[in-house]
N, C-alpha and C positions, 0 to 999 in steps of 0.2 A: 504494500500500500504506499501511497505517497505520504509526504510529511504534512505538517500542520497546514490547514487551509484557513486563511483569514476571512471567515465568513462575515464578520462584522463590517468589513469594508467592501464586501462584494467582489474581491479580487481573487477569484479561484482560477488558477491557470490550468488549462487542460493539457494533460500529458499526451502528446501525439508523437508519431515517428519523426516529425520535423522539429521538435523542440525538446528541451530538457525540463522536467518538472521543477517548478519553482519551489524553493525551500525558504520559508520565512522563519528566521530564528528570532526568538524573543530578544529584547534589548539586553537582557541579562547575559545572553550568550557572548556578547561582545565586551563584557565588562570584567575587570579583575577586581579582586577584593580591595576596598579602600585601604590605603597605607596610612600609618600613624607615625608620628615622630618617636625616635628612641627615647626610652625613659632613662634619665640619668640616675646614677647611683644614689644621689641625695634623695631622690624621690621614690626609691624602691621601698616597698613596704617590708616590714620585719616579717620573719618567717611565720610568726604566730598571727600576723595580721593579713596573711596572703588571702586573696579572694578565691571563692569557689570557682573552679574551672568551668562548671556548667553555667554559672552566672555570666562569666566572661563571654562564653560562646553565645549565650542568649543576647547579650548586649551587642555583640558583633553582628549577629543575624538581624537584629532590629535596625542597627545603623545601616547595614547593607540594603535592607528593604527601603529605608528612607532615601538613601542615595539613588537607588534605582528608580524609585517613584519620582524623585525630583528630575532626574535625567530624562525619564519618559515624558514628563511634562514639557521638556524643552525640544523634543523631537519636532522638526518642521518649523521651528521658530527662527527668525533671523537673528544672527549674532550681531548685526549692525555693520559688518565689514563691507558688504556690497553697497550699503547706503552711504558709507564714508568715502567711496571712490569718487574721483572727479567725474563730472557730468559726461565728458566724452568717453571715458572708460565704461561708464554705466550704459551708454548708448551701444558700445561694442558688445557688452553682455546681453543686452536686449536683442541685438542682431543675431547672436549665436542661438538665442531661443527661437528666433524666426527660422534659422537654418534647421534647427531640431524639429520644428513643426513639419517641414518638408520631408525630413528623414522619416518621421512617424507616418506620414502619408504614404511614402513608398513601402514601408514595412507592412502597413495595413493592406496595400495593394498586393504585395508579395504573398501574404497569408491567404488572401482571398483566392489568388491564382493557385496556390498549393491545394486549397480546398477543391477548386475546379478540377485539378489534376487527379485528386482522390476520386472524385465523381466519375471521371473518364475511365479510370482503371476499374472501378466497381462495375461499370457497364460491361467492360471486357470480361470480368470475372463471373458475371451473372449466369451465362450459359453453363459454366462449370458448376456453379451452385445448384442450378436446376438438374444437372446430370447427377450430382451428389445426392440430391433429394430423391431422385428416381431410384437410385440404387438402395438407399436407406429404406424407402417405403416398399421396395420389391416390385415396383411397377415396371422396371426394366432390368434386364440381366447384364451382368458385367461382361465386358468384352475380353478376349484373350490378351489384347494389347494392354488394357488396364490392369489385368491381373499380373502380367509379367512386369510391368512398371512398378507395381506395388511390391512384388517379390524382390526386385532389385533394391528398392529402398529399404526393405526389411533386412536384406543381407548386408547392406552398408552399415546399418545400425548394429547388427548382430551377426558376425561371421558364422556363428553356429546355427543360424536359422535354417530350417528345412523348407525350401520352397514348395508351394502347393501346385498341384497339376494346373496348367494354364489353359486347359480346354474350357470352352464356354459351358456354363451350367445354367440350370433353370433359375429364374429370379428368386431370390430369398431375402425377405425383409430382415432388417437388423432390429431386434426388439429393444425398446427403451434406449435408443441411441442417444437422444438429447439429454434425457435424465442422467445417464451415465456420464456424458461429457460435462454437464454442469456440476455434478458431484465431484468430478476430478479437478475442479478449479478450487484453489486454496480458499479464496474468499467466499465463494458461493456455497461450498460444502458446509460452512458454518451456519448458514441461514436456511438451508433446505431441511425441513423437518420430515419425520416419517409420515405425517399427515399430508404434507405437501407432495410427497412422492406419488401418492395415489392419483393426484391430478396431473402431475408432470409426466406420468406414463403416457398421457394423451398428447404430449407435445410432439408435433411431427416436423417442425422446421423453425429456425430462427433466421430472420432476414434483416439486412442493413439497407437503409436508404438515406439519402441526404435531402435536406430541405431545398426547395428550388431557389435559384439565384435571385429571384425577385421577392423572396421572403423578407420581412422586416429585419429578421435576425438570422444569421447563419446557424446551422446545427445539423443534427442527424437523428434518425429514428431507428429504434430496434423493434422489430415486430415478431411476436411469439405466436405461431400458428398452431391451433389445437384442433384435433378431431372432436366430434360430438362426445360429450362426457357427462358424468353425473354431478359435476360440481358447479359449472356456470354456463350461461347461455352464449357467451362470446365465443366466436370462432378465432378472433384475433385480439391479442392484448398488445397495445403499443406503449412504448416509453420514448418520449421525445426529449432530447437534450438541446438546449438553446445557449448559444454564445452571445456575448455582448457584441454590438455592432462594430466597435473599434477594438483593436488589439490592446493588450495591457502594457504596462510600463516596460516589461521585459521583451516586448515584441511578439508575444504569443496570444492566442485566443484566450479569453477569460469567460468562465462559465457564468451564465446568468441565472437560469433556473431550469427545472425539468417538469414535464407534464406526463401523467400516466392515464391510461384508460380506466374508466370506472367499471369495475367488475360486477356483472349482473349474476349474483350468486343464486343458486337454487335453494329452495327451503332447507334450512338446517345444514347447509353445506359450506358456509362461510369459514374458510380456513384461517382467516385473520382474527377470529374471535373464538373464545371458549365459552360454553354455556353451562350454567349451573342452576340447580333447582333449590330455591330457598322457601322456607315456610314462614308465612306472615300471619299475625293474629290481629283481628279487629279489636281496637280498644273498647268500642261501645258494645258490640254484640258477643265479643269473646270467641267468635268463630275464626277458624284458621283457613288459610288457602295456600296453594303452592304457586310460587311466582318464578318464572324462568328469566334469568338475568344473563346478559352477555358481557364479557370483558375482553379487552384486546389481548392478543397473544402473539408470540413470535411466529413469523411465517415468511417464506420466500415471496408470497404474493403481496406483502407490504411494499415490495419494490415498486408496485404500480401506484402507490400513494406516497410520492416522494416528500421529504421534509422541505419546508419553505424557508428560504433564507430571510433573515430580518432585513427591513429596508436600510439603505445606507445611513439615513438620518437617525437610525435607532440606536446609534452608539451611546448617546447620552440619555435618551428618553425611554429605552426599552424597559419593560417590567421584569425581564429575565435577569436572574442573578448570574454571577460568573460561572457557577457550576452548570447551570442550565445552558448557557451559551457554549461552554466547552462540549457538553453532550450533543448539542445541535451541530456543532462544528464536526464532531466525529461522525455523526449520521450523514451529513452532507458529503464529507470526504469519502465515506464508504460508498454512498450512492453514486457519486461521480466516477469513482474508481471502477466500480462494477460495470458501469456504462462503457467506459473506455476499454476495459478488458474484453467485454463482449464484442465491441467494435474492432479492436486491434488484434485480439488473440483467439477467442473462442469461435467466432464465426469464420474467420479465414482458416483456422487450423482445427476444425471440429474433430477430425479423425485422430489427431494427436491427443486431444483431451479424452476421446472415447477409449483409446488404447492405453492412456496413462503416460505416453511419451512426454507430453508437455509438463507433467509434474516435475520431471528432473530439472527443467529450466526454471519453473516457478519456485521450487525449493532453493535453487541456487540464488535467485534474486532475493528471496527472503533471508537467506543466510548472510548475504552482503549487507542487507539493511539492519541486521542484528548487531553489527559492529560499528563503533565510532572510530574516526581517525585519531591516532595517537602520535605523540612525538616519538622520535627515535629512541629516547631514553625515558624510563619511567620516573616516578617521583624520587626514587632513591639514587637517580643518576646512573642506573645500571641498564644495560640493554636487555630486552626481553629474551627469554630462552626460545630457541626454535621449537616449533611444534612438529 
């Protein structure tokens, strides 16, 4: 998963093949602990008057928090240096800002053209996706050429692999293909419940499309195609991700918001809710009755009811406390990351997720994310031992 997403400011950068995910470090990450002047021998306390180390640590932590808070208040405020420059120099500074505006316009144009290029190659890939779907569903049989190409790929991955006979065989559907592929994704496996699996067995295809060039905002749509089932009336569940019209400060598209299809659940089949029966007693008549109550529960299908980012002006006015904002930030980050992974990984390489081959690469990515960069020497001034 990506790093912290600054939802409060609406600057969520979309990780795509053309960019590097933006990492926003808190201001504390760029600060060292405040230094204090040396204490002279005359001012050193006697041994019996020495302070409790835990009290010193607490005071230092309090001081660090105060300093960081003060510095955070200064971020974005002028130091007065620019204003003190001669008028002609200040005009040169303004001119540079004008040049930057033109650079930003070119970067925006570049990103738009990259998006158009992605659309072009998606059109070229669509016949292959249709062929894939035909083989998965069993509506078409695999050709000798396709089987031989697959066997060569398997031998490249595993020299001990035993190739299958390459003669054409009768069409054979692959059961639960998409459910298996989704469950082999590290992030999605955590949100697909056993209850969800019953509905996802009816998932017959996942498709990608881009919003038209004349749309108010650029973006893409993920469509989940279902066969008739016992859970909901919809044949298609869509999730649309929208970018802001202009690229962000780093020159990349910035997420705006996501929209999901309203699921038309059949009676008693809503997988996003759990139902319980409670007994109620009438205070006046003393008679009892059974009441059926629903409460939200974890489900993959919550994916189609995406979290809503707070408005930009909500930084100061929001009723949400810091903990609630952090929780919302995590939900937004997860939601956008899953959308990007569906677009960039699962749809293009569905067979690799079905077979589990993709897990090797996903685990490698996670392992790299688990480690922070360290200096060549540790705190004791010694080099780390080799592993």
